[in-house]
GUFIVEX-186566 format. One record per residue: x, y, z of N, C-alpha, C in turn. Coordinates in steps of 0.05 Angstrom, whole numbers, plus 5000, padded with zeros to 4 digits. Each point is the difference from the previous one (the first is absolute). Layout:
XYZXYZXYZ...
//
This chain:
249444817587499950295003500850075029501050245003500850085026497650075017500349975026497850075018500949945029498350075018500749965029498349785012498749844983498349785011501749805014499249925024501449805016498049795009498649894982498049805007500449744985498349815005500449734990498149934978501149924977498449894979500549704999497949845001500349725004498849844977501449804991499149824979499849725012498449824989499949735010502749874997500649815018502649864998500349884973502350054987500749874976499150124974498550225000499250134975499450295004500950174981499450295003500650144974498750234998500650194978500450275013502550104997500650255014499850244981498950225009499850244983501450245013501449955023501550225012502949945000501550124982502949954998501450264997502649985006501650254999502949934993501250164984502749944991501550254993502649984996501750234992501549924975500650194983501549954976502949975006501349804989503049985001500950114973501650225001500850134975501749814984499349964974501649824983502550144989501949844993502450104986499549954970499950214983499549964972502149824987499249844981501949844985499149994971501949964981499449994972498949734992497950014983498849754990500150014970499949764988500049994971497350114990499850104976497550124990497749805000500549744998497849814999499049925027501350095021499249915027497750185010498049875011497750145012501050145025499650265002501250165022497950065021500950085024498350085022501050275010498350195003500850275007501550015027498949855020501350005026502849904999500649834980502649884997501950164981498850114979501750124979499550304996497750105009499350284995498650034973499549784986498750014973497249895004498050164990497249925003499049854976498949765004498749854979497350124993499450034975497650134991497549835007500249734997497849825004500549815023497849915012500149825023499449724989502249874991499649734989500749795020499749754992500549775019502850015011502050054983502750005009500550235020498750234994500350235018498749935028497649884999498749935025501749825017501249804988501749815014502450145012501150184984502450155009499350185024497650134998499150185022499849845026498749774998499549855024502649885011501849924982502649895009501650215014499950254990501650215012498850095027497450045001498750125023499449815023499649754993499249815021501849995024502649954996501849995024500150265015499850224985500250265013497550065017497749924990497550045016500149835025500949754997500149825023502150095020502350094990502250085018499450255016498450184989499550265012497450015016498849775004497449995015500250125028498350175006499950125027497549915015500050045027497849895016498150225009498850134981497950205007497549865011499449764989497749855008501049725007499149895023500849735007498449814983501449864981498749834981501449735001499249835020501449755005499049784982501549785001499249764985500849755016498449804998500649755014498849774985500449765012499249754986498449825019497549954991498349815014500849734991502149885013501549794987499349725009498549975022499149745008497549924984499349745002497449924990500049784979497649934992499649774982501350034972499750244987501250024973502949934999501650125019502849955001500649715006498649885020500549725007499349814977497750054987499249834978502050024976500850244995501950044978502749865005500950025025502549875008499749704998497849895009499549714999500049914971498750154983499849944971502749984987501950165010502750024988502049845016499249885022501949855017502050175014499150255008501850195013499250055028501850125015499450095027498450264998497750025015498350254998501550255006501949985019501550245008501750104977501549814987501750084978498450104976497849864995498250094978499050285005499150055025498950275006502150214998502449955010502250204999500750074971500149804983500750054972497850164986497549955007497850154989500050295009500750045025500150275010502250164985502349884996502150134985499150084972498649814987499050054973498050225000498150005019497950205000501150275007502050015017501350265007501250124975501349834984501250104975497950104981497749864999497850084982498950285009499750035026499050265010501950224994502649955004502050204993500050074971499649794983500150054971497650174991497950015015497750164994500350295009502350065013500550275009498450065025499249805015498650045025501950045023499750215015501950065021498949955028501249825014499149925027502250045020499250025025501950015022500949725007501949904984500949725004501449965027500950215012501249975027497949935021497450014993497949935018498649744990501249864983498849764989499549795022497649884999499349785018499349754984500649775011499349744988498849825021497549924996498649875022501149735007501549874982501149735005502750015014501150245005502550025014499649995030501749855015499649985029499950275014501550204990499950265014497450154996498349904982497250104997498149835015500049744994497949835013500449955029502450075010500350015030497950185012499550234987498150195011497149934993499649854978497349894995499349815023502049835008499549825023499650155026501550225003499750175024497150115002498950094978497350115000498049785005500549764989498249775005500049945030502350015013500149955029498450215016500250254991498450215012497049944998499249914977497249924996499349765018501849815002499649765016499750085030501750185009499950095028497550165006498950134979497650165004497549834997500349744995497749824997498850024973501350114981498950044973501049794980502049845007500949784983499449745015498549834987499249765014499849774980499849755011499949764983497549845006498749914979497649835004499649834976498549785003499249844977497950164984500249984974498150144984499749874973497650024989499549914973501250224982501949924984501550204985499849954970500750204984500149984971502649874992499849784986502449854993500450004969502350094992500750014971501349734993498649834984501149744994502450004981500450224985502350024983502450105015499750225014502350115015500349865027498149835008500149855025500550185024498350205003500250185022497350125007499950135023497650135010499850284987497650084994499550274989498150155020500650265003498150175015497550044983497850075014497550044986500350204977501650205004500350214979501549894976501449775003501649894978498449804983497449995005498249834985498150184984499949964974498450194984497049925001498450164986497049965002499149734988501849874985499449744988501049775017501150075023501049795018502749894992501650164985502649924990502250165013502449875002502350135012500950244983500750225014500850244985502749964986501649805009502649964987499949784979499249765009500249774982497649974982497750115008497649974985498549745007501049845018498849755007497450045016498149814996497650005016500749935029499350185018500949985028498349795014501449845017498749805017499950095029498249875016499850065028501549785016501650095020501649815015500250095029500049825019500250075028502949975009501250235009502850005009500250195024502149955016500650195021501650234989499150245004501150234986500450235019501850194992500450245015498350234988498850155017498350234992500950255015499550234987500350265014497250125002499450095024497250085006499550294990499950024974499450274988497250095006498249825007497250085006499950185024502049995018500050195023500450294991500950044976500550274989498050084979497949834996498250054978498750285001498850075023498650265003501950234997502450015014501850224996501050024971500449784986500950014972497750114983497649925006497750104984499650305005500150095025499550285006502250184989502549905000502250174991499950064970498549844985499850064971498850274995498350105018498750254996502050245000502349965013502050225002501950004977499849804982501949984977498850134976501750104982499050114974498949774983498650084979498949804982502149824988499649745001502049814991499049844976499050144979499249864975498249765005498150035018498249785006501049805020502650025007501249805018498850035028499450245008498750035027497449855001498450024979497549855000500449705000502149914985500749725000500849905027501650165015500849925027497650005019498350204997497750025018498249764995499749924974498349774994501349745010502649994999501449765009499749975031500350225014499749995029497149945008498150144987497249965006499150195022497449995006498950175021500749885028501450165015500949905027497950065021497949835000497850055018499849805022501849805001500049805022502849945009500349805017502649935010500149715009502349915006500449735012500350025030499149785013500649965029501349735003501849975019501549755004498549835020500049744994498749805017502049775005500049895025501449765006498149765000500849794986498249774997500549805022497849885010500149805021498449754991500949775009498549754995499449885028497449985006499249905027501350165022500250264996501050185020503050025001501549844984502950005000501050174977501950185006501250174979501649834981499850074974501349844979502550144989500450255008502350154989499350134973497649954991499150114974498750275004500950214987498850275001498850054973497550095000498550054975499050295000500450134978499050274996497449994985497950135010497350004988499150284994498750044977499250264991497150075009499650255006497450105007499450264984497750014988499150254987499050215019499649925026498950185020501649975026502550095001501649975024498750115025498450204997498750125024498149815014499249784986498149815011501349745008502650005003501549755005499249865026498950155019499149885025497449834996498850034977497649854994500549764982502649914998500749774983498749745011499049834981498749755008501749764991501750044980501649774990502250114981501849824994502150054979499549804978500150094975499549834977502449994982500649754991502249974980498849854976501450034977499149874975501049705000498649834985501049724997502749984988500950214985502750004988502150115019499350065025501950135018502449825005502350125004502549855005499849815024498450075020499849835024498849734994498449994979498849754992501749834981502250124990501649864980503049995006500950155020502850005005500849835024502150085014501149845022499250105027498050175002499150115026499049785018500550045026499149805020497049995003498650214990497149995002498649874976501649914981498849884976498349765006500949815017498249765006497350085010499950205018497550095012498250124978501250154982498450124978499049794981501749814993499249794981497749835012500149965026497949855014497350134998500050275001497450154999499150064972501749994981499450104973498149824984498050134989498149874982499650204977500949944976499850194978497150084995499750274993497450104992498450115023500949995024498550115022501850135021498850175017501550135021500549795022502649975009500749795018501250125026498749955022501050095026502249805009502350115008502249835009500450025030501749825011500650015028502350195007500750164980502250195004498850275008501150135020499250265008502250204994499250264997501950214993499850225020502250065013500250215021500750264987498250205001500650264989501950145019502450064990502150125017499450295007498050124986499250275007497850015021497949854995497750005019500349815023501749794996500249795020497749804999498350024981497749814997500749774982498949765006500449774983497549954984500449934975497849934982500749744985498049854992500649754985501050054972501549814989500950014972498149844982499150124978498249884982501349984972499649774987500849974972497650074983500350214984497850104984499349814977497550014992499149854976500950144974500850255003500750164976502649924988500350054974502549964986501850255003498850235006501650245003498550225015501550175014498850235014500550244981499450245010500550254984503050034996500650114976502850054994501749745000502350025014501849775003500049895028497950065015499949915028499749705002501349885020499549725006499249955029500050225016499249975028498550265008497649975010498450245007498749965028499350225012498750005026497050024995498449825011497150004998498850175022498650224993498850185019497050044993498249865014497250014993498850275000500950195017498850275000500750154974502149914986500950144976498749894975499749734998499249884975497849805005498050014982497849815001501049724995501949984982501249734994501449895025501550175014501349905024498049925021497850155001497849935019498849734994499649944975498849744992501949775008502650034995501949795007500149965030500150225015500149985029497649865011497650074990497649875010499849714992500949934976499949724991501849825017502050115011501949845017499650045030497850155006499350045029502450135015501250204987502350145013498950235016501650085020499450235017501750234992498850245002501550244995498850235016501550225000499150235015499250224981497650125005499250234985501650255007501150144981501850225006499050274989497750014988499050254989497550095013499850265006497650125011499050204979497649954989498950174980498250225013500650254994498550225011497950104981498150155011497750094984500850204978502350145005500950194980501649874978500249735001501449864979502949945006501150125021502849955008500249735014502449905000500649755014502450035018499849895024502350005019500549725009502549955011500849745008499049935028499449755005499449905026501549735003500349925024501449745006502749984987501450224998502650024987502250115018499749955026502050085020500450314998502450094999500650295001498950154976499249864980499150134975497050045000498649895020497150035002499350305002497950084987499150275000501150174977502049904986501150154977498349954976500050204983498649964974501749804984498749894979501449794984502550124988499850254991502450134987502350035019499450105024502150045020501149735010498249815003500949735009501849874980499450044974501649904978502950095003500350265004502750125003501449905025498550005023501249945026500849715001498349824991500649715001502349934982500050094976502249944981502750115010499950255012502450115010501249845024498249925018500949845023501149734991498749874981501049754990502850034988500450224986502750054989502050045022499350155020501850045023500749745014498149825002500449745013501349804981500350074975501249834979498549744997497450024999498349774996498150054976500750184982498450064977499350294999497850074987499050274999501050174977501849894984501050164977497949994977499150234992497950024980501049914973498549824988500849904974497449914985500449904976497749924984499649705000497849914989499649714999501449874977501350154982501349884977503050025000501250155019502950035001501149785018502149874989501449795015502850085007501249875019502850065007501849924978502450115000502049974979501549745004499649824981501449745001502850034987502149965016502750054990501749764997499149765007501749764998500249914970502549934993500549894973501749755003499349784986501549755002502149994978501650214999502150024980502750085014502149964985502750065011500750294998499650134977501150264995498250225011500350045026498550205014501250065027499150205014501050075027499249785020502049885013499249805021498550135022497949865010498450105022501649955026500650215015501949985023498749895025499049754998498749875023501049725002500349905025500649725005497749875015499649744996497849865013501149825021499250045024500949855023497749855013500449745006497849845011499150115028501950125014499450115026498950294999501250164983499350295000498250084977499549824981498450084977501750164980498750174983501550174982501450225014502650034996501750205013501550164979499950275002501450174981503049985005501550004978502950015001500850265013501950015019500950255012501050194978499450265003500750204980503050014995501549955021502950014997501149774983498449794995500849774984499250034971498650214993499250054973502450094983500049934974497949874986500249705002497749864998499949724995500449964970502349914992500750004971499149744988499550014974499249764985502449814997499649755005502249814996500349934970502449924992500349924972499049714998498449954978499049744995501249894974500549744999501349894976498350014976497449985003498250014977497250085009498550104980497250085005498249884979497649925008498149894980497650184997499450165020497650174999497449855004500149765010497749835004499849925029497549955009499549885026500550195023500949905023500350155025502350204997500350165021502150205000502749884997501650104981502749894995501850025025499450195018501750045024499849765019497949844997499849765016502449814997501250014976502349824994502650105012500150255010502550115011500149935030500649755006499849905028501750165019502550054993501850155018498950285006498750114981498850275003497449995016498449804995497449985013500349945030501749815007500249925028501750205015498950115022501350215015499249985029500850205016499250025028498050225004498149955018498150205007501350245013499650244991501250245013499150045028497749895008498950045026500949795021499549754994500749785019502549854993501250064977502549874991499649714993497549904999499549734992499949974970499749754990500049964971497650134987500450114977497950144985500549974971498050094984500249994971499350284988501650084981499450264987497549984983498650224997497850024981501149974972498749834984501149944973498450154978497850135007498750174980501650264997499850124977501250264995497750204997500750265001498050214999499150074971497550074998499050124975501750244993500750034975501850234992498750275005497450015003498850265006500850105028500949825017501150095026502650164996501749904982502550144993499450284989498150014982499550264986498150185015499049915023498250175015501550225015502649995002501550205016502550114986500549934975502550084987500350304999497850154998500250304999501350115025499749865023501450085025503049964997500849774988502949944998501450184981498650114980501350184981501250245014498850095021500950255013502549955017500649745006502249945018501049724993501049964976500449734989502449855012501850145013502449865010500149985031497850065013499950005029500349715010502149945016500449735010498649955026498950205013498949975027496949995001498750104980497050005000499150044971497449954995499050024972500550284989499750215016500350284992499950175024501250244998500050195021497450165000498950055023497450155002500350284988502150145005500250284991500250014969501249794988500150004970497349944989498549825013497349944991498250255002500350155022498450235003500750224980502650004991500850214981499149934972500349754991499549934972497249914995498749895019497449874996497750175010497649964991499249794981500950064972500049804983500850034972498250194986501250184985498450204985498649894976501449844984498949884976500649714999498049834999500349724997499149924973501749864985499349924973499749694999497749914993499649715000497649924984499749744995497849904984497549965016497750004986497549965014499649725010501749814991499849735010500849985029501350215010500950005028497950145018497850084990498150175015499149875026499449734999499049875024502049805011502550014991502049835011502350175011501950064983502450145011499350265014498350164987499350265012498649965027498249805001498549955025501949915022501849814993501949905020502050225009500850164981501950225007498650205019497550064994498550185018499749875028499349755001499749865025502650025017502249944987502549995015500850285009499450204985500650285009498350075024497549935000498350045023501149865024500949754996501149855023502650135010501750094982502550145008499450255016497950144992499250245015499349935029498449785003499249925026502449905017502149914986502449905014501950235006499350244992501850235005502450024981499949854978502250004982500050244980497650104995499650234982497850185011499950244988498050205010497449994983500149884977497750014982498749734997497550004992498649744996500049914971499650194982499849934972502750034986500849794985502750014988500250164975497850034985500250134974497950234997500850214988498150224995498949984971501450124981499049994973500649734987498149904985500349744987499750034970502049894985499849994971499649704993497749944990499449724992500949964971502149844996501049964973498849754988499550024974499049774985502449814995499449784987502049804994500649994970502549934994500649934973499649704998497949924986499249725000501149854976500749755004501149844978498049794991500449914976498349784989500549755015497849875010500349785019498449764990501249775003498749754991499749825025497649885003499649815022497949794992500249775013498049794996497350095010498049954984497350095007498949865025500749755004498949855022501450055027502749984999501550025026501050285005500250174980501150265004503050015000501349774993502949995000501150174978502050175006501250184981502049854982500150074974501749874981501950214987502249904990501950164986499150034971500650234988499250054972501049784982502549915004501149804982498749725003498449975021498649745004497449994984499150234989497450024987500449954970498249844988500149964971498150194986498650175016498250204989497649894984499449745006497549894990497950015021500750135023498150025022500249785020502049824997500249785019503049965008500349855022502649925010499749725010501349814986499749715006497049934999498750114979497149954995498250125022501150175017498450145021499450284991497650115005499450274991501650215015500950204985501650225011498650264996500150185020498850264998502250214999499550224985501950224998498950245015501650115018499150245015502350195001499450245010502150205006500150045030502449945011500350015029502550145008500250065026502450135011502449834994502150134990502549864993501249875025500749754997501049855023501649764990502249935014501549774992498349755002498349985020498449765004497949974978499450224986498049994978501349984973502750014999501549984975499150214980499450245009499150204981501550265003502549985010501650245005501350104975501250245002501350134978502750125011502149964985502650105009500250294992500150185020500250294994502550074983502149855003502450064985499649984970498449804992499449974971498550244989498150105016498450234991501750254999501750035020501850235001501950004976501149774994501849984977498650074974497549944998498550054976499150304997499250125022498850274998501550215015501749935019501450195017498650055026501650105020499050035027497750215001500550244989498050215001497449934986500249864978497649924986498449815016501349805013498549815017498750155024501550185012498950155022497550164991500350144978497850174990497649834992500649774987497849824991498449905024501349915021498549905023498350225013501150245001498550225012497850104982500349984973498250124981497849814991500549745001498249804989497350005013499950075026497549995015500350155026497850095012500250125027501249795019501350095021501549815017498449785012497450055004498449805013498949794981500450044973499049814981502249804992499249774991501949794992500850054971502449904993501050004973500449714991498849924978500349734989502450014981502249895008502450024983499649854974501150114978499649904973497450074988498250125016497550104990499950305000500750125023500050295004502650124990500749954975502550104989499650244982497550094998499550234982501250265011500750005026501150255011503050034993501349784992502950024995500750194977498749984977500750194978499750295009497850065014499650285009502250095019500849835018502250075018502650054985500649834981502450034984500050264984497750064988499750254985500350245018498949995023500250235018502950065008501549795005502950055007501450134977499449924975501250124977499250294997497550065006499050284998501350185022500449895023501450155021502950074991501249804988502850044989499950224978498049994983499850204979499650285010498750035023499650275012502750125007501749855012502750105006501550064975499849824981501350054974498950264987497450045002498750244990501150255013500249995027500950245015503050064994501649784998502850044994500350134972498449904981500250114973499250294999497850065013499050285000501950195013501349925022501850175014502750024987500549844980502650014985499850164975497750144996499750164976501650265001501050065024501850235002498950235016497450054999498850225014499949955030500250205017499549985028497049985005499349885023497249975007498950285005498050084984498950275002496949995000498849985023497049975001498650244987501350234999498750244989499549974970501349814987499649954972497449854994498749895020497649844996497650184995498549944980497650154993497649905015497650124996497649945015499349704998500049904976499349714997501949825014502650075000502049845013499950035030499250245009499650045029497749835010497949984984497749835007500949715002501849934982501149725001501649955025501650205008501549965025498249995024497850164999498049995022498849725003499449884977498949735000502149805012502550034992502149825011500250045030499950245010500250065028497649885015497650034989497649885013500249705001500849884977500249704999502149905019502250155003502149925019498949995028498750215008499050015027497849795005498349964980497949805002501349725004502149954984501449745002501249965028501350225011501149985027497949935020497750144998497849955018499049724999499549904976498949734996501949785007502550024990501949795005500849985029500350225013500550005029497849865015497550064993497849865013500049704995500649934975500049714994502349865014502250135004502349885014499649985030498650195012499950015029497349935012497950014984497349955012498749754990499549984973498549774991501749794985502650064997501949804988499249914972498650174985499349934973502350074981502049835000502450064984499449994970498149844992499350004972498850274992498450125017498950264995502250225000502049965018502250195001501649994974500549764989501449984975498350124977497449965001498350124979500150305001500150125024500250295002502750104990502149855006502750074990500149984969498649804990499849984970498650244989497950105014498650234991501850254999501650035021501950225000502149974978500749754994501949954978498850094974497449944996498650094975500150304997499550145022499950295000502750114991502249895012502750094993500849924972499149774991500749914974498850184978497750115005498650174981501050295000501850075018501050275003501650084975499650254991501550104977502950055007501750014979502850045004500750255015498550224994500550265012499449985030497949865008499349975028502149845014500949794987502149835012502650165004500650174980502550155001499950235020497750135004500050255015498349995026498649795005498350015024501249855024499850135023500849875025498049785007497550044992497949815007500549734989501049984975500649744988502249865016502150145006502349895015499149905028498350165014499149935026498249764999498349994980498149774997501549754994502150014983501549774994501549905025501150195016501349925024498149855019497650115003498049875017499349724989499749984974499349744987502249795006502550084997502249815006500149935029499650195018500249955029497749815008497650034989497849835009500149734987501549984978500449734987502149845015501850145014502349875012499449775019498150025018499549785018499249744986498750034976499149764986501949914978501550184989502049934979502650145007501449925021502350165010502350014981500549794984502350004983499750204977497749984987499450194978499950285010498750055022499750285010502750115008501849845011502750095007501550094975499849854979501450074975498850254987497350025001498750234988500950265015500149985027500950235016502950074994501649804997502950054995500450114972498249914981500450084972499250284994498750145018499250274995501050185022502350144995501250175020498050205012498150084985498050205009498449895024499849745002498449885021501749945025502650034998501749925023499950225021498149965019499650205021501349905026502649964999501449925025500049705004501049854980500349725003498249834983500049745005498449814985497150035006498349894983497150025003499149895026501349795011499249885025500550185024501650214996500650185022498250245001498150014981498350234998497649975020499150225011497649995016497649944982498049875010497649944985498750264992499250024975498850264990497450075015499650265002497550105013498550184981497550035005498350174983500750295004500150154979500550295002497750135015500650175020497850135016498050144982500950134978498150144983497949824988500849744996498149824988497749945019500550025026498049945020498250245007500950234990498450245006497450004984497850075013497450024987499850274987499750024974499950264986497350135004499950274998497550145002498449984974501449974978498749994974501149764984498349914981500749774984499850084971502049934984499850054971498649774986497750064988498349804989500350004970500549764988500149984971497249994989499550154979497350024989500049864973498249814997499749864974497250054990499850034973497450034987499849784980498149825004499649774983502649844998501349965023502449845003502550134989499950254992502350144989500950215020502750005007501150195019499850284988499050195017499650284990501450205017501149925023501350195018499649935029500750195017499849955029498650245013498749945023498750215016500749955029500750205016500749975028497450045016499549815018497650015017500849965029498450105020500649955028499949705006501949915017500249715007497449905012498850175018497749915015497549944983500050104975497749944983500849834976502549915000501149864976498749734994498549895020498649744995497050044997499150254999497250064997499550074971498749814985499750034971498650264993497850065014498450234993501550265004501550025023501550255005502350034980501449774994502250014981499050094973497749884991498950084974499450305000498850105021499350285002502550184997502149935015502550165000501349994973499949784986501349984974498450164979497349995002498450154982500450305004500650095024500450285006502950094993501849814995502850064994500350094971502250144994500450084972500049764981501249785009500149764983497249894994498450005021497249904997498350184983500350265003498450194985500849984970502549954995500949994972499249744986500149775015499649744987497349875005498650095022497649855008497550175000500350264998497650185004497949964978500849924976498149964979499349714994500949825018499649714996497849905019498749794992498049875017501449775014500350035027501449795015498149785008500649754991498349775006500849885027502650015006500949875025502850105007500650035026502750075009500949775018502349894993501149775015502550095015499850005027502350085017501449755010502649974993501549765008500449995030499449765012500449985029502949965008501749934980502849935006502050214992499450144978501950204990498650274997501750204997498950284998499250044971497649914993499150014972497050004999498950174982497150004994499649994970498049844992499549964971497150084994499750204983497450104992499149864974497749875000498949884976497950194990500450094975498250214989499149924972498050154991499249974972502050154983500949884979502050124982498950254987
//
């Protein structure tokens, strides 16, 4: 529909349903057809009476290229492909193909499928995350994070997928401890990994949720994921016998304002320092005795306070949340006090308790004398300024693990030099492109290790020998910023221009699944906050309105024990596979789960408009659809299309009777009918517009349009022939159907010359409610029923029309009431709360 909107509607990479399209009619040249040939009005000028299968196919064949060709850019509606990652690599390995060629062929196929559905996108802004001209800027943003101290490498106990042979982020492990992709039971493994310090942005990300509109529960999910940001980390340098080890450790405190009162640092027995390649491991192993608190010969220098405290190995298996390192402060915790006393440790008291119940700091240098609340803010702020901690976060949020030991992903733009350590690749040398490999197995260490010519390089800093990083990035890094690239997709000099970002962003409507609530959406929000701090954009939040879409789920088979997904043809449907128990579930369609559905087959069977309407009508957008189960909506959708067609047939037939349209010929009963049509039209405009623009309940919008269809279908021939209201209501019905069923609506509009108000249906402005419909009347005409039988109407003042006693009194005083009710005994008067109607129950 036409409009002046110049904003951005965003769909997740690789999938979308568009409802805003626009086209123009290309006038056909009439040609003669044999009598047996099914005709199309737009092509021949002959209107088919019924909307049959052959007609539907003809309509879509005729209108599809015209709708696609005449697409205009009223709304920026881009599309792109999240093309890196495990599914593509595994599928390519399974078929013995190169992942790049496999991915490109799939993109071509999916683009054709989207076009066949009549979805109109700005293909000139298409982005593909596996193309060097895209991931060059993914690498650029990684280097910005690295330079800001937010990208770092450390040994960590990680989630290992034994089937896909790769690391998983915490969010990619389900509540049963299984991989979100392969379904395998996840193992724990110690590896050197790259992380992004998202915890530094925990509090800003949490606070910013308050400024966003309601996100279908996603705001609560993100807030729960982040947790209560009531503490922070401080950085410590570790020493052994007074000698620096080069090891820096971040430790969490629930009371940052009391950090000058620290007595010790505590780590868990499972800590990486006890199990990895750290130089302090021998000293820790020497002191460690399972089941008790162990004082070590290692000391930790607090980079904020300048104080040294001993390092203790805790007897505990776990601290609060996901913490593995905490600061022991006896003034804060009775438990910390017990540990400190048991080990004869020294500490400084930092709290002064006053008689009025307030507390102020002592022995805390410049912060002495401050209340705990003011000291909390001052200490954490100064720690942030000194870049030694102080960023408020929760005890359960961990940094973003982005390393993946797979080939098909964005190379991490870092080289490792024995002299200089990890060094970022100079920006002018980006992109670091993936080398071609002769074969892939998907097992073991990173495949890039085998690309010796690619791995061995020179250090950009000292020019000495170095090795490239062989891990690739988690694909969520690629998709965390794609909305920026949409606004400037061909820029060769930078990821995007600031002025374009400030014009188009933030995104007005983001459409995505709830499964991204604590992954993609969280990472995208983090990166937008970071870009704001880097001066790349003016806004912090990337998305305003959020439409959470449900999934079309497919029937899925997997082994009960391992969670391995199976193909349908591998199942003998006795409940086993190779004598192993198999479970049947309904899950998100995915190549890796062998439960996908080819849209082309469905379109060939039912047609484009039917499939579009079915998906929108089967359930509210946030609910899932189980394919092959939720098919009861299909017959209703098919019938509705036929009824829409019959309405145009009905109007054409009525207007061909010969008489000119003459509203004055309509009698009182027919005028009441036209009034009802007018009211239903305006009500439909009001409701459908709200569903399209506010709550996105497209199934409810279709139901309302079906209701208007019913009203028009029941109209008498004389009303159809002589009322303007019928014609206007039918025009509105076709226009509001057009975004969801554009081919059918275009033919309906073309088939009725009375509806042609300056071009094709897609060129019409969206209908608006008649001002008279919005006016509040002074009086209301009330239908009067006696013992459920209609007896007439009485006009009453609007202000008393909901007051049963006053309405009853006015009716009894009216001529109608005196005639029909004065001699009856009224047992009860029922005033309808929804319609202008009152029913008197009386003794006969």
